[in-house]
Steps between C-alpha positions, in 0.01 A plus 500: 500500500492535119608199297780695333648592836477139620678386184783748563541380858491132398778554242699702753479219755602241243795709377618529861467134586468313171203300627196560717203292615135598452457511877793738549388727219146505634628605839724772360226640276217457753309316228331162472686200362247485214584858403871427505453189283309712242780755506758227446301365205496843340870564561590156361290570191700821455821301521617669821521195729455124515239345728610197704315288752387736778656815361717650226861554397675756289817471295663840519816681587518640851256786548646847509598595857235767548225262392623207712539735797124559507412130538446336843629809683352408838655153483837639399483752788433220750801310372715812502397586858604155612834532324569835669480333842803287413733798448688668782610862493860534383479206263560498125245358256476434127159564340444360152275616220168345605178688579459329842855600581405860418220475756765397753688823430194695615521318834862602552468876481654673804712204604878502530602257226717456193293409197658366178267475202453492123130586544432855383168507686686418822748776417217751451347393829813531710710769333373776730534294820814625676496208746571253221835457326387422148712326236358485146658226290623593153382355171266548205164655581216256426214747489203263504636317802629818671835343568871506418652182358792355313870435562553826691238400757667159535848660539368735768347212692831312505644790700232517771374286785166527685332347800183430300373455148128539447400381155190428294428250228265432214419151622587211733501147368366213712854392592579847631692633198476879470429607141517810283360574154791712381833337436689833514397571859617171649879566524446815712261316730750215544769759579265647762463153659880468521524847662243440774556318831132399517264471204127560547253445220181712501224326302123542509266212423486590128861378464400139575586383237505838324706533185864465398720298270837581656616379839635766734586268787386191693391450860859456605560870431206624712487563873135599518181551296239752608165430335125500535471168320341211685734325746381174344612605151729231351771755423499636855531147637787422261681814612456408867635155435804665335562704818348833384301683761153570363352805678134587457433869443390640835695246708674586827793735444846344475840661537795504264 
């Protein structure tokens, strides 16, 4: 792989997760650790990232949806497939604006469900599926994030109720706090939590700790986390201690 292409993929991974280890980047790029370290040196010299012990971090706004959607696709699909096993036909679900949540929408095609969403990628995926009753929340169009947001989305959510909310996050703090990088998106996500009977967080390993300066919710608001992070991760253990069910991607199917 050419160095320029590796650099693009490294920056894409960091924009998605905020931080990445040399080992993880080497695995994703099918490159040696020494090669990745040289790449990180070059990118740091160009002012595009900051090297830390064992990896690198980036200080940036959330990556545009289409770019973030291309990162860790296989891992997101495994998490989404697990989430789909929790849903029973006839149920209602809220899907938020995350890219892993969009992968869940692909798993739901052909099923008899009601889907409520502010995610325009989910809307595009399900609009032609006559089995699904689809409700698109109102609000301002945030083009980079492919979502609808603002007070109209919040008002719509106060008028609905769903069996499930499946949500993403920019990061999870060691105590189990779910974080976002964008202040404006937090009220709608909190309204989604209030509208869902059960709240399930979908988060790949890059979200530990990930990024985020604004708290969406704490462990007390979550019923389950589906992840491919290590079961021994401190955040996973903190969530279990708080009563949150931590489900490894690929675990035995569970009902609603």
